[in-house]
Phi, psi and omega in degrees: 000138181253169175299156179303147176284173177302322179294320178298316181296323180296328180275347183269185178272357185297118177068015184248154167281130185229157176289144180279116180254118185246017173241140190315116185220088180301332183294353177289339182293130180246105177280144175233137184290141175285331192300324186299309180289329176294324175295323183300326179261013178056044180281125177302142180078014183302323185271329182255003177081002181270061184283157186276042175199166169247168179163186182199159172254119183262114181255140170236122180253113184268350185239072179241124181214151177206179179252145171278176184301342179263007177086007180276130180296144175237152178226156178199163167257135180250128171256123186235132179246114179256114181299141181293345181278351178296144182287349182228156162255174176243127180299133192294323179296320179295327177294318178297316179297320177298315179297322177298333183289352175278344194303320183246027179248134180274133174235150182301315181196180181297328179298324179292324176295314179301317181295321179295317178300312182296317181295312184292318180295318179299316180298319181288321184291329182258341171047056175084348176281163176300126185287124173268246177284142182260155179292145174270139180228126177229128178258134174255117182271163186307325181294345180249006181302325182295345179272351177287124188254162174244127181207145178272157178294127179286150178143170178282126184285124173285339186290350177290342186280138178266096185239155173269128184245117184238351182260137179240007173224151189313126184233080183299341179296346177284346184272125175218163177214160183272079186290343182266359183252175180296139179293158180229167170232122181205164179237125183241143185225143171219143176259012188259015177286128173216133172224182181234149177303135183299330185259310187269340184078003179291147184289142174241120184256140182205166169245145183231139178241129180240115179249131183205162167232142180138199177305137184295127180283135178290116193289322179298317178295322179296316179297316178298324177296315179299317179295334184294351176279001194300328178244020183272132181261109181193149177292158184306311184301321183287324177298315182294320177294324177294314179299312180303310187290324177296315179295317181300315183287319189268332184255348173057046176290158174273333174222146182206139170220135178236128182227127179240128175256100178275147179289157183285150172221127182063034177078017184218131171238153182233125183233093181283146178223131177228138184220147178285347185213150180298138176196173180296148177297150175296161177296144176264011174302129182284154176274170182301327182280346180276000000 
């Protein structure tokens, strides 16, 4: 399956002015295949889903509301975990429109809202294929809002380095590592990740954390590589997979995890995580910029 054609995009909500729908409409969700962009970076398993990493896309929806059976509005924050093995992602604007469609719809309780989210997202992510792993959905209700924390990504900041940046599109040739020296284990962080929406060209701002073991990665080159995404048009999930695969191929780590916390847009943030080995999901604590 390929990405939508120009005609498909013209019929979709991508980059379009659309009517505001405030009654529950699952059909607003627009799935896009992961395989197309995975083929573009020559990722093994792009077509059959047997990619060389595990991971998930962590979504936080800050603008979720519905009505109780008496018509009183309810609000919640939704934390959603989309497994990286799903054959599709969901285009973020369609996700926002879908969430808005809950606004004037009555649900028995928050559990019914959570079940609807999980059911609809699963159907869109798998698109008629046999469902493998299902998305995780957790609702945070107002009485628990105070437990939502703000924390920065731990690690050594690459942004301390005074480097000259001349590339504005991904430049994997900037990545090198000390393959002749003793291996290291370290966590590196930068707040200078910026890419642009694949469709609208609007800026997407993020912080990225790179955890690895293996030959020490040359930090100046890594920072310049991260900055090189500055004029690159690609969805969040695709940027993180590109970063992961470029580092894996060029720096030869024995273990690698890449996690990006993008800032929210339209009440929604997307934080993709990819890892060479199974481990606990990263914290969903938002950063100060989110």
